[in-house]
C-alpha positions in Angstrom: 98.5 101.4 121.0 96.1 98.4 120.9 96.7 95.5 118.6 93.3 94.0 117.9 93.2 90.4 119.0 89.5 89.7 119.8 86.3 90.6 118.1 85.7 93.6 120.5 86.3 96.2 117.8 82.9 97.9 117.9 83.1 98.2 121.6 86.6 99.7 121.4 85.5 102.4 118.9 82.1 103.2 120.4 83.3 106.1 122.5 86.0 108.7 122.0 88.5 109.4 119.2 90.4 106.6 117.6 92.9 106.1 114.7 92.5 102.7 113.3 95.4 101.4 111.2 94.5 98.6 108.9 97.9 96.9 108.0 99.7 93.7 107.2 103.0 92.3 108.4 104.3 91.9 104.8 103.3 95.5 103.7 106.3 97.8 103.3 104.4 101.1 103.5 102.7 99.8 106.6 106.1 99.2 108.2 107.0 102.8 107.4 103.9 104.1 109.1 104.8 102.3 112.3 107.3 104.9 113.7 105.0 107.7 112.7 102.1 106.2 114.6 104.3 105.6 117.6 104.9 109.3 117.8 101.1 110.0 117.8 100.3 107.4 120.5 100.0 110.0 123.2 97.6 112.2 121.1 94.9 109.6 120.1 94.0 106.0 120.8 95.5 103.9 118.1 94.0 100.5 117.2 96.0 98.3 114.8 94.0 95.8 112.8 95.9 93.1 110.9 93.9 92.6 107.7 95.2 89.0 107.3 93.8 88.2 110.8 90.6 90.2 110.5 89.4 89.9 106.9 85.8 90.4 108.0 86.6 93.9 109.4 88.7 94.8 106.3 85.7 93.9 104.1 83.2 95.7 106.3 85.3 98.9 106.2 86.0 98.6 102.5 89.8 98.2 102.8 91.2 97.7 99.3 94.8 99.0 99.9 97.0 99.3 102.9 98.0 101.0 105.0 94.5 102.3 105.5 93.9 104.8 108.3 90.4 105.5 109.6 89.8 108.3 112.0 86.8 107.4 114.2 84.8 109.5 116.6 82.2 107.8 118.8 81.9 104.9 116.5 81.6 106.9 113.3 84.3 107.2 110.6 85.1 110.9 110.2 88.2 110.8 107.9 90.0 108.1 105.8 93.5 107.9 104.3 95.3 105.3 102.3 99.0 104.9 101.9 101.9 106.4 103.8 100.9 109.7 105.4 103.3 112.2 107.0 103.0 112.9 110.7 102.0 116.5 110.2 99.0 115.6 108.1 97.8 113.0 110.7 98.2 115.6 113.5 96.0 118.1 111.5 93.2 115.5 111.3 93.6 114.6 115.0 93.3 118.2 115.9 90.0 118.5 113.9 88.4 115.6 115.8 
């Protein structure tokens, strides 16, 4: 799991499959997603983006509610989810990528 610290986001997502988690420390549902994402860490590259620290990315990707999950393949968003999502549903999307 990668916590985005620098502005290398575009480079990180340019190749391969990624699950980008837009979250905030104060967000209750985001905290609930944490353990679920931990269980998927071996299935897909997970990048966590704190919307308070990276407001520009949140704006660019149209984040209006969190947690917001973006499934990205080779730099292109393939699937999007908002709110708490069960592990099984996330696994189905990962399998489709």
